[in-house]
C-alpha positions as CSV (number, residue, x, y, z in Angstrom):
1,X,208.0,-13.3,84.6
2,X,211.4,-11.4,85.1
3,X,213.9,-12.0,81.8
4,X,217.4,-13.3,82.9
5,X,219.0,-9.8,82.1
6,X,216.8,-8.3,84.3
7,X,217.8,-10.8,87.0
8,X,221.7,-10.6,86.3
9,X,221.2,-6.7,86.4
10,X,219.2,-6.8,89.7
11,X,222.1,-9.2,91.4
12,X,224.6,-7.0,90.4
13,X,223.4,-4.0,92.1
14,X,222.6,-6.0,95.5
15,X,226.5,-7.0,95.3
16,X,229.3,-5.3,96.5
17,X,231.3,-3.4,93.6
18,X,234.7,-2.1,93.8
19,X,236.2,0.3,91.4
20,X,239.8,0.0,90.5
21,X,241.6,2.9,89.4
22,X,245.2,3.4,88.3
23,X,247.0,5.1,91.3
24,X,249.2,6.6,88.4
25,X,246.7,8.3,86.1
26,X,243.4,8.0,88.0
27,X,242.0,5.5,85.2
28,X,239.5,3.2,85.8
29,X,241.2,-0.2,85.7
30,X,237.9,-2.4,86.5
31,X,234.9,-2.3,88.5
32,X,235.0,-5.6,90.7
33,X,231.9,-7.4,92.2
34,X,232.2,-10.1,94.6
35,X,235.9,-9.2,94.9
36,X,237.9,-12.5,94.0
37,X,240.7,-10.7,93.5
38,X,242.9,-13.5,93.8
39,X,246.2,-13.6,92.4
40,X,245.4,-10.2,90.9
41,X,247.9,-7.9,89.8
42,X,247.0,-4.6,91.4
43,X,250.6,-2.8,91.2
44,X,249.6,0.7,92.2
45,X,246.2,0.6,92.1
46,X,244.1,3.1,94.0
47,X,241.7,1.4,96.6
48,X,241.2,4.3,98.8
49,X,238.0,3.4,101.1
50,X,237.2,0.3,98.8
51,X,235.3,-2.0,100.5
52,X,237.3,-5.3,100.1
53,X,235.2,-7.1,102.7
54,X,235.7,-11.0,102.4
55,X,237.7,-10.4,99.6
56,X,240.2,-13.3,98.1
57,X,243.6,-11.3,97.8
58,X,245.5,-14.7,97.9
59,X,248.9,-14.0,96.3
60,X,247.7,-10.6,94.8
61,X,250.4,-8.6,93.8
62,X,249.4,-5.0,96.0
63,X,252.9,-3.6,95.2
64,X,252.3,0.8,96.0
65,X,248.5,0.2,96.3
66,X,246.7,2.9,98.2
67,X,244.4,1.1,100.7
68,X,244.0,4.1,102.5
69,X,240.8,3.7,104.6
70,X,239.5,0.7,102.9
71,X,237.7,-2.2,104.4
72,X,239.6,-5.4,104.5
73,X,237.8,-7.0,106.9
74,X,237.8,-10.8,106.9
75,X,239.9,-10.5,103.9
76,X,242.1,-13.3,102.4
77,X,245.9,-11.3,102.0
78,X,247.6,-15.1,102.6
79,X,250.8,-14.8,100.5
80,X,249.8,-10.8,99.3
81,X,252.7,-8.7,98.4
82,X,251.9,-5.6,100.4
83,X,255.3,-3.6,100.0
84,X,255.2,-0.3,99.5
85,X,251.2,-0.2,100.0
86,X,249.6,2.6,101.6
87,X,247.9,1.0,104.3
88,X,247.1,4.3,106.9
89,X,245.3,4.6,110.1
90,X,242.2,4.2,109.5
91,X,242.2,1.5,107.3
92,X,239.5,-1.6,108.7
93,X,241.6,-4.7,109.1
94,X,238.8,-6.8,110.9
95,X,236.0,-6.0,113.1
96,X,236.2,-1.9,113.1
97,X,240.1,-2.7,114.0
98,X,242.1,0.0,112.1
99,X,245.5,-0.5,110.8
100,X,246.4,2.7,113.6
101,X,245.1,0.3,116.1
102,X,246.6,-2.4,115.3
103,X,250.2,-0.9,115.2
104,X,249.9,0.7,118.1
105,X,248.4,-2.0,120.2
106,X,247.8,-5.1,119.0
107,X,251.3,-5.5,117.8
108,X,253.2,-4.5,120.5
109,X,251.1,-6.7,122.9
110,X,251.6,-9.7,120.8
111,X,254.8,-9.1,120.8
112,X,254.8,-9.1,124.3
113,X,252.9,-12.0,125.0
114,X,254.9,-14.8,125.0
115,X,256.8,-13.2,127.9
116,X,259.4,-11.4,126.3
117,X,260.0,-7.8,126.1
118,X,259.9,-5.5,123.1
119,X,263.0,-4.7,123.2
120,X,263.9,-8.8,122.8
121,X,261.4,-9.3,120.2
122,X,261.2,-6.4,117.9
123,X,264.9,-5.9,116.4
124,X,266.3,-5.5,112.8
125,X,267.7,-9.0,113.6
126,X,264.5,-10.7,113.6
127,X,262.9,-8.2,111.2
128,X,264.6,-9.6,108.9
129,X,264.2,-13.1,109.4
130,X,260.9,-15.1,107.7
131,X,261.6,-18.0,108.9
132,X,260.4,-19.8,112.3
133,X,264.0,-19.9,113.3
134,X,264.1,-16.7,114.6
135,X,261.3,-14.3,113.4
136,X,259.5,-12.3,115.3
137,X,256.4,-14.6,116.7
138,X,259.1,-17.8,116.7
139,X,261.2,-14.9,118.9
140,X,258.0,-14.0,121.0
141,X,256.6,-17.4,121.6
142,X,259.5,-19.7,121.8
143,X,257.3,-21.4,118.5
144,X,258.9,-23.2,115.4
145,X,255.2,-23.0,113.6
146,X,252.0,-21.1,113.9
147,X,251.0,-24.2,115.4
148,X,252.9,-24.2,118.4
149,X,251.4,-20.4,119.5
150,X,248.8,-20.3,121.9
151,X,246.0,-20.8,121.1
152,X,244.4,-17.6,122.4
153,X,247.2,-15.8,120.4
154,X,247.1,-18.2,117.4
155,X,244.6,-16.2,115.5
156,X,246.5,-13.0,115.6
157,X,249.8,-14.6,115.2
158,X,248.5,-15.6,111.6
159,X,247.5,-12.4,110.7
160,X,250.7,-10.6,112.2
161,X,252.6,-13.4,109.6
162,X,250.8,-12.4,106.9
163,X,251.4,-8.9,107.4
164,X,254.7,-9.2,108.1
165,X,255.4,-11.7,105.3
166,X,254.0,-9.3,102.8
167,X,256.1,-6.7,104.2
168,X,253.6,-4.4,105.4
169,X,255.0,-4.2,108.9
170,X,258.3,-2.3,109.0
171,X,260.1,-2.6,112.4
172,X,259.8,1.6,112.4
173,X,255.9,1.6,112.0
174,X,255.6,-0.4,115.3
175,X,254.9,1.4,118.6
176,X,256.9,1.0,121.3
177,X,259.6,-0.8,119.1
178,X,263.2,0.5,120.2
179,X,264.8,2.9,117.9
180,X,268.0,1.8,116.0
181,X,271.0,2.4,117.5
182,X,273.0,5.2,116.5
183,X,276.5,5.2,115.3
184,X,278.6,7.2,117.1
185,X,281.7,8.1,115.6
């Protein structure tokens, strides 16, 4: 007969574990098993190469967090604050899709999927709007809500809106986006 403590220890070694370290001084902040980080305040956290698959990061503050190489497959980022977060090329968003591929291939294709050119959609005017009156998805698809985005693109549009509203998609990072016009003197 196995003791309760032994069973808990065995279960703990089977569950994915993430060590969260301070970005500022490297000290261990906590070890997360099961990765329920709903509403967590992880400002500046070192989450490099963290296994955050399926993590609930709803409403988490990830401002200035380092997510370089983290696996965010199936993570719920709705309402998360990713302003200033370091999401680099090899960070995995889902099913092996890297951040680099997302910015270079998926976002430009999505912004043009409704028949508009990238130059029409990826503009400062639309990039500063976070309502369905004039945001990039509204302009790209002529939609007033996610429900009006064609079903084929709705999943991608949902991910885009989540990342866009979280501040993780600066216009300058979108491959092929037109350069802002230079002021002439």
